[in-house]
C-alpha positions as a printed NumPy array, in Angstrom:
array([[-14.856,  35.129, -39.162],
       [-18.372,  35.804, -39.065],
       [-19.809,  39.173, -40.147],
       [-20.835,  39.593, -36.173],
       [-17.439,  38.795, -35.179],
       [-15.37 ,  41.057, -37.652],
       [-18.008,  43.867, -36.76 ],
       [-17.022,  43.236, -32.946],
       [-13.1  ,  43.288, -33.562],
       [-13.33 ,  46.372, -35.745],
       [-15.338,  48.109, -33.34 ],
       [-12.939,  47.156, -30.29 ],
       [ -9.556,  47.289, -32.266],
       [-10.125,  50.315, -34.526],
       [-13.029,  52.344, -33.805],
       [-12.847,  52.804, -29.883],
       [-15.796,  50.731, -28.743],
       [-15.606,  49.082, -25.307],
       [-17.678,  46.156, -23.748],
       [-19.194,  45.182, -27.146],
       [-21.708,  42.236, -26.747],
       [-24.38 ,  40.626, -28.38 ],
       [-28.062,  41.865, -28.04 ],
       [-31.049,  39.717, -27.422],
       [-31.922,  40.748, -30.993],
       [-30.51 ,  38.63 , -33.915],
       [-26.975,  39.79 , -34.845],
       [-27.209,  43.129, -33.158],
       [-24.311,  44.345, -31.33 ],
       [-24.225,  46.877, -28.154],
       [-21.318,  48.576, -26.765],
       [-19.932,  51.73 , -25.18 ],
       [-18.697,  54.64 , -27.347],
       [-17.846,  58.45 , -26.375],
       [-21.44 ,  59.25 , -25.197],
       [-22.724,  55.906, -23.544],
       [-24.294,  52.749, -24.539],
       [-25.499,  52.468, -28.107],
       [-25.852,  49.887, -31.123],
       [-22.857,  49.192, -32.795],
       [-22.542,  50.089, -36.371],
       [-22.528,  46.816, -38.665],
       [-19.227,  47.514, -40.022],
       [-18.69 ,  44.215, -41.846],
       [-22.046,  44.16 , -43.673],
       [-23.082,  47.717, -43.863],
       [-21.441,  50.163, -46.846],
       [-22.063,  53.248, -44.649],
       [-20.799,  51.822, -41.582],
       [-17.687,  50.504, -43.496],
       [-17.092,  53.885, -44.851],
       [-16.651,  55.138, -41.112],
       [-13.832,  52.676, -40.999],
       [-12.371,  53.927, -44.526],
       [-12.367,  57.341, -42.518],
       [-10.487,  55.93 , -39.629],
       [ -7.69 ,  54.373, -41.93 ],
       [ -7.403,  57.627, -43.914],
       [ -6.521,  59.446, -40.638],
       [ -3.602,  56.923, -40.488],
       [ -2.444,  57.059, -44.191],
       [ -3.862,  56.478, -47.63 ],
       [ -6.553,  54.143, -48.757],
       [ -7.091,  52.415, -51.978],
       [-10.496,  50.66 , -52.863],
       [-10.668,  48.6  , -56.141],
       [-14.013,  47.103, -56.685],
       [-14.496,  43.864, -58.4  ],
       [-11.049,  43.835, -60.238],
       [ -9.772,  40.288, -59.187],
       [-12.152,  37.532, -59.327],
       [-14.843,  39.846, -58.668],
       [-13.279,  40.672, -55.271],
       [-13.   ,  43.963, -53.668],
       [ -9.391,  45.008, -53.109],
       [ -8.405,  47.506, -50.413],
       [ -4.913,  48.52 , -49.984],
       [ -3.477,  50.753, -47.311],
       [ -0.486,  52.752, -48.313],
       [  1.582,  51.689, -50.968],
       [  3.301,  49.037, -49.1  ],
       [  0.846,  48.415, -46.173],
       [ -1.7  ,  45.744, -45.88 ],
       [ -3.751,  44.683, -48.543],
       [ -7.136,  42.414, -48.38 ],
       [ -9.6  ,  40.882, -50.853],
       [-13.243,  39.932, -50.203],
       [-16.627,  39.549, -51.831],
       [-17.877,  42.791, -50.488],
       [-16.593,  46.257, -49.76 ],
       [-17.35 ,  46.358, -45.987],
       [-15.686,  42.942, -45.379],
       [-12.777,  43.917, -47.23 ],
       [-12.625,  47.087, -45.432],
       [-12.867,  45.646, -41.997],
       [-10.132,  42.865, -42.845],
       [ -7.724,  45.558, -43.999],
       [ -8.488,  47.754, -40.981],
       [ -7.702,  44.953, -38.532],
       [ -4.435,  44.409, -40.475],
       [ -3.81 ,  48.346, -40.105],
       [ -4.509,  47.902, -36.466],
       [ -2.081,  45.017, -35.898],
       [  0.802,  46.645, -37.705],
       [  0.33 ,  49.655, -35.583],
       [  0.282,  47.591, -32.521],
       [  3.604,  45.981, -33.604],
       [  5.072,  49.357, -34.686],
       [  4.399,  50.711, -30.917],
       [  6.13 ,  47.659, -29.46 ]])
């Protein structure tokens, strides 16, 4: 999954964005959120934006982030027995874990 695809998935499935689409600018995304159309934060590549995703996960349960412990990968774990992910960067690991959390919550509601 490219960083843009990962950002789009997190924006739509976790962060409440709708109608997310690419802009004419290179790799920028645009979408509808709360107050109208605006730029989508680069959740998969920007640490500040990824922290918003961490806060989203924290509202649902505990989150642990371990920087560089296994093969120089960032480890993100949700709750004690929830989804876990490893990735080269903190934003990517957070986004992958958030998507797993969203999937888990969706399954629990079925």
